N, C-alpha and C positions, 0 to 999 in steps of 0.2 A: 207421197211428196215427190215432185219431179226433181230430177237430178240437175245440178248446175253444169252446164256444158262449158268446157274450158279448152283453151289452146295454150301451148307453151312456146315461148319465143327465146330460142337459144338452146344449146345441147351441151353446155359446159357443166362444171361440177354442181352448181346450185340447181340449174334447170333439169339436170337429169334426175336429181332427187325428187324434183316436182313431178316429173313424168311417172316415176315409180309410185309416188303417193297417189296421184290422181287415178292411175290404173287400178290400184288396190281398193280405194275407198268407195263405199256404196253411195255416197251423196254427190259424187262427181262423175261426169262422163268426159273422158279425154277424147276430143274430136280432131285435134290437129297439133302438129309440132313443126316449127320452122327452125332451120339451121342457116347461118350466114353462108352464102355460096362461096365467098372468098376465103373465109377463115375456118369453116367447118364443112366444106364441100363433101368430105368423105362420108359425113353422116347422112347426106341426102340419099333417099332411096331405101334406107334401112327401116326395119320395124322400130318404132320408138323405144321399145323395151330392150333393144340391143345397145342403147347408148350407155356409156359408163355410169355407174351408180344407179341406173334405172331399175336394176333388179333382175334383168334377164327374162322377164315374162313376156309372152307374146301379147301385144296390145291391139293388133289389127289396124294400128295407125301408121302410115308411112311418112317418114320425115320428108318435108318439102323445102325447097329454097324459094317458093313463091308465096310471099306474104298475102297478096291479094286473094289467093286460093283460101287462106285461112279466114280472112275477113268475110268472104262470100258464105262461109259456114254459119255466120251470125252467132258466134258463141256468146254466152253471158259474160264471160271474163277472159282476159288474157294474162297469163303469168309471164313477166319479163325477167330473165335472169342473165341477159347477155353481159359479157365483160370484155373489155379491150382497152388498149392504152388510151385511145381517144373516146372514152366511154360516152360522154355527153353528146358528142357529135353523132354517134350511132343510136344510142338509146332514146334520146329525146324525140327525134322525128318518128321512130317506131311507135313510142307511147302515144304521141300526138295523132298519128294516123289511125290507131285503133280507137282512141277516144272520139275523134271526129266521126267515126263510123258508128258510134253509139255503143262501143264495147268497153266495159269497165276494165280497168288495168290495175293489177297489183304486181309487186315484185320486189327485187333487191338490187336492181341495177343502179338506181338513182337514190341512194341512201342519203344524199345531201338534201333530199326532199322529205325526210322523216318528219320535219316540222316546217312545212312549206311557207307559213305566214312570216317566218323570220329567216328564211333562207337568204343568203347574202348576195344573190344575183336576182334582183327583182324581175328582170326581163324573162328569165326562165319560169319563174312562178306565174307571171302574167300569161305567158304563152300556153302553159299547160292548163291553167285555170280557164282560159278562153276556150281551149279544146274541150274541156269538161262541159262547159255551159252549152257550146254549140252542139255537141254530140249527146248531151243529156246523159253523161256517164261520170263515174267516180274514179279517182285515182288515189292509190295508197302504196307507199313504199315503206319497207321495214327490213329487218335482218336481226342479227344478234348483237353486233357491236360495230356500227350504231344500229339502233332499232329496238333493243330490248333491255339488255343486261346493264348498260350504263346510262340509261335515260328513263325508259318507261318503268322498269323495275324499281328504280330510285324513286320515281314519283309515287309509286304504290306504297313503298316504305314510309314516305313522307306523310301518309295519311294517318299514321299513328304518333306523329311528332307534335309536341306542344310548342317548341321553339326550335328554330334552325339557325345555327351560327355559320356553319360551312358544310359543304358537301364534297366528297371525293369518291370518284368511281373509276376503277381502272381494270383493264384486262391484264392478267399475268399468264402468259402462254409460251409453251415450248412449240415452236413452229417447224421443228425438224422434219416432220412427216409431210408437210405441205408439198404438193406436186407442182405448183404453179411457179416455174422459175422466173418468169418475167415479174410477177407480183413481188416475189421475195427479194430479188436482186435490184431491179430498177425501181420498184415501188418502195421497198423498205431499206434497201442498201446492204442486205446481208451478202457476204462473200465479196464485197467491194472494198477498195481502199478507203481510208477515212476522209479523204478529200473529195470522194464522189458525193454528189448532192442527189439524194433519193427523192422520188416524187413526194413521199410523205413528209419530207423535211421542209418543204415549202410552206411557210406560214399561211399563205392564202389557201393551199390545199388542205391544211389541217383545219382551218376555220370553216371551210365548206363541207369537210367530212365529218369531223367530230364537233364542230361548233353547233350544229342543230341539236346534238345531245344536250349540250349545256342550255341551249335556248328552250328545249322542251321541259327540262327540270325547272328552269326559271319561270316559265309560263304556268307550270302547275302550282307554283307558289305565288303567282300573281305579280311577277316582276318581268322587266325586260333587261337584258344584259346591256351595260353601258359601253364596255370595251372588252378586248380579249388579250390574253398573254399566252404566247406559245413557247414551247421548249422541245428540243430534240437532241438526244445524246447517243453516243455510240461507244461500244466496247469491243476490243479485238479478242479473237480467239488465239490462244497460244499453241493450238494443235489442229490438225485437220479434222473436219466434221463431216460424217456421212449423213446426208439429208435426203429428202424425198425426191429431189430432182438431180442429185449428184454429190459433188464434194465441195465443201467450203474450205479453202486453204488457210493454213496457219498464218497469222498476221493480217487477216482481213476482218471485216466486221462480223461479229458472231452474236451480238445482242444490241438492241436499241431500246431507248426509253423515251417516250414522248408525252406531252400533256398540253391541254388547252384550258385555260382558266378564264371563267367569266367574272368580270368586275361588276358588283352591284352596290350601290351606295358607297362607292369609293373603296370597297373591300374586295379582296380575293375571295369570292363566295363559292363558286362551283367549279371544280376541276374534273375533267374527264381525260382519261389517257390510257397508256398501255406500257407494260414491260415485257418485251418480246425477246425470246432467245432461240438459238438454233442448237441448243444443247443444255442440259441442266447444270453443267459445271462452268458455263460461261458467265462472267460478271457475277461471282458469288456474293459480292458486297451489295448488289441490288435486291430489292424485295423479291421473294421467291415463294412459289407454291407449285406443287406437282401437277403436271398435265396442263389443264386449262381452267383457270379460276377467274371469276369476276368478283372483285373485292370492293364493297361499298362501305364507306365510313361517313356517318352523319354525326357532326358535333352539335349539341344543343340540349334540349331537355325533352326526353332523355337522349343520352348518346346511343346511337344505333350502329350496329355492325352486322354485315351480312356477307358471307362468302357463297357464291353460286357456282356450281361446277357441273361438268358432265363426266361420266365414267370412261369416256373414251374420246380422244381428240378428234378422231374421224367423225364424230357427230357434229363437229363444228359446222361443216357444210349443211348437214341435215337441219340443224337448228336455225341457221340462217334462212333456209328455205321455209321451214314450217311456221316460223313467226309470220310471214306474209301469207302463206297458203291458208293457214287457219283462219285468217281474217276475211276470206272470200265471201262466206255467206252474209256477213254484215256489210261488206262493201257493195255487194250486189243489191242490197235492200236500201242502201243509204241515199240521201238526196245527192244530186249531182254536184261535183265539186272536188277540191283537193282535201284529203283527209289526213289526220295524224292519229297516233295512238290515243290521244286525249279525246278524240271524237268517238271512240269505239268502247264498248264494254269488254270484259275479259274474253279473249278469243281462244278458248280452249280447243284442243283437238276433239274430233268426233270419233276417233279410233280408240275406243276404250272397252274394257270389260267383255270382250268377245272371245 
């Protein structure tokens, strides 16, 4: 069987895991890697295996800053894992360019598109759908949260339900080892005063980011969400916290709790959210689980409860990557268009029992 030829767009945390996985796996051939010349110019010219989290193995692929060079290789699929403060402004034109060139696109950059038919900015959906049709290519975005643990895993559990009264799915995670200072401080508000408004605190951002999780669950049950309710809370740390990118000072935000609830038939039906800390002893009154746990509670007949966890928080980036990467064989074979998890069968890894 011929290998699937792939390129990786981006050299950040998630993309570098993808580089290593493609280089290891027998079913893929890594043919190119692109780094943003302005934000990751230092990676250009390196062997892709030298990128952080890629594993250190020689790949024979030199990182380039020329995107057209990768398109000329005519790969079967592009994996996009770029991340930036103005993510849609950067990622959407990149994805569109590859789709128009007839190259399938999977990735984690635009997780607002995990359920594209109910995404809250129709213009974006229409733009990418048009690119898929014109280029005869498919587009699939995923991740771990959103992308799997609090949406698709929930829909899988619902397959054994008789009646569903309410659904709650939350991430409980200690983020103290996270290396991305911008995401933690500006994105979530950690280490900032209580009056600082984090990106994630914006109801519109919450609806675009985690709202599609709610939508996917609702769709799997045959419903559409009527309206959304959002909530964002902060808790201060009373002592300095040593974290992955430095120090969080006492008296600043050390934990956040957020949720978005979808209303169906006038009821608070589906809630997706997170309880995130920068230390296990911050906000002890809030729900707690060690490390990183995704907790699903379904009330109905029968009541269903599931805790999904990984043995090491460092695997967070890996799982974000693998959920999208493992879908590539199906995406390549799929009819052109925008895909969600509900369009694919189980996308298990091919790296097993060897």
